[in-house]
C-alpha positions as CSV (number, residue, x, y, z in Angstrom):
1,M,-30.0,9.3,24.2
2,T,-31.7,7.7,21.0
3,T,-30.2,8.4,17.5
4,L,-33.7,9.6,15.7
5,V,-33.5,7.2,12.2
6,E,-35.5,8.8,9.0
7,S,-35.6,7.8,5.4
8,T,-35.9,9.3,2.2
9,R,-38.8,9.2,-0.6
10,Q,-36.4,7.5,-2.5
11,F,-35.1,4.9,0.0
12,D,-38.7,3.8,1.2
13,K,-40.0,3.1,-2.3
14,E,-37.0,1.2,-3.2
15,S,-36.6,-0.8,0.2
16,R,-40.4,-1.5,0.0
17,R,-39.8,-2.9,-3.9
18,L,-36.9,-5.2,-2.3
19,I,-38.5,-6.7,0.5
20,R,-41.5,-7.4,-1.9
21,K,-38.8,-9.9,-4.0
22,F,-36.5,-11.0,-0.5
23,R,-38.9,-10.8,2.7
24,S,-35.5,-10.7,5.0
25,L,-34.9,-8.2,3.9
26,R,-37.4,-6.7,6.7
27,D,-35.5,-7.8,9.5
28,E,-32.5,-6.6,8.2
29,L,-33.7,-3.7,8.1
30,D,-35.1,-3.2,11.3
31,L,-31.5,-4.7,13.0
32,L,-29.9,-1.5,11.2
33,R,-32.3,0.7,12.5
34,S,-32.0,-0.3,15.9
35,Q,-28.1,0.0,16.0
36,L,-28.5,3.5,14.6
37,Q,-30.7,4.2,17.2
38,R,-28.4,3.1,19.6
39,G,-25.9,5.5,18.5
40,E,-23.9,2.9,16.9
41,R,-22.9,4.1,13.2
42,P,-21.9,0.7,11.5
43,G,-20.4,-0.3,7.6
44,N,-17.5,2.1,6.5
45,R,-17.6,6.1,6.1
46,L,-17.5,6.9,2.5
47,A,-14.6,9.2,1.9
48,G,-14.3,12.4,-0.8
49,I,-18.1,13.4,-1.0
50,G,-17.8,16.0,1.7
51,Y,-20.8,15.0,3.8
52,K,-20.5,12.2,7.2
53,A,-22.4,9.3,5.1
54,Y,-21.7,5.4,5.6
55,K,-22.3,2.3,3.4
56,V,-23.1,-0.8,5.4
57,R,-23.7,-4.2,3.9
58,L,-26.6,-6.3,4.6
59,A,-26.8,-10.0,4.4
60,N,-29.5,-11.3,1.8
61,R,-30.6,-14.4,3.4
62,S,-34.1,-15.1,1.1
63,A,-31.2,-16.1,-1.3
64,Q,-28.7,-17.2,0.6
65,R,-25.8,-14.9,-0.8
66,G,-24.3,-13.5,2.3
67,K,-23.1,-10.0,2.9
68,S,-20.7,-10.0,-0.4
69,G,-24.0,-10.4,-3.1
70,G,-26.4,-9.1,-0.4
71,F,-27.4,-5.2,-0.1
72,R,-26.4,-1.6,0.5
73,V,-27.6,1.1,2.9
74,I,-26.0,4.3,2.3
75,Y,-27.0,6.6,5.3
76,Q,-26.3,9.9,6.6
77,D,-24.9,10.7,10.0
78,R,-26.7,14.2,10.5
79,S,-25.5,15.9,13.5
80,G,-25.2,12.6,16.1
81,Q,-29.0,12.7,16.9
82,M,-30.0,12.1,13.7
83,V,-29.7,9.3,11.0
84,L,-30.8,9.6,7.5
85,L,-31.3,6.3,5.7
86,L,-30.4,7.6,1.6
87,L,-30.1,4.8,-0.7
88,I,-30.3,1.1,-0.1
89,F,-29.9,-1.2,-3.3
90,S,-29.0,-5.0,-4.2
91,K,-25.8,-6.0,-5.3
92,T,-27.2,-8.3,-7.5
93,E,-28.5,-5.6,-9.6
94,H,-26.0,-2.7,-9.1
95,S,-22.2,-3.2,-8.5
96,D,-22.2,0.0,-6.8
97,L,-23.4,3.8,-6.7
98,P,-21.1,6.7,-8.2
99,D,-20.7,9.1,-5.7
100,D,-22.4,11.9,-7.3
101,V,-25.5,9.8,-7.1
102,I,-25.4,9.7,-3.4
103,M,-24.1,13.6,-3.0
104,R,-27.4,14.4,-5.5
105,V,-29.6,12.5,-2.7
106,I,-28.4,13.8,-0.2
107,E,-28.4,17.6,-1.1
108,E,-31.9,17.0,-2.6
109,S,-32.7,16.0,1.3
110,N,-31.4,18.9,2.9
């Protein structure tokens, strides 16, 4: 069965901005969406936030930085049948996002 993959407005806005700067991000996001639709859950589960959320690393091939200097995507597995892409950020712009920011985005999207 295929998993439905949706995204928040905040994710859409930020991903469009980053894709304008880093064209290869579009391919990385397409690959991530395909994995999620197949039922895979790449990345590391976030502990301590009370939700089934994950952080996955994506490479920045446009800047040839690999995954460590690339992008981070935070997503929530809502039911096994639906995944919500919550946040995306570049490691060159933010080192990490605090748990309270992630929790706020999850709660606003419910």
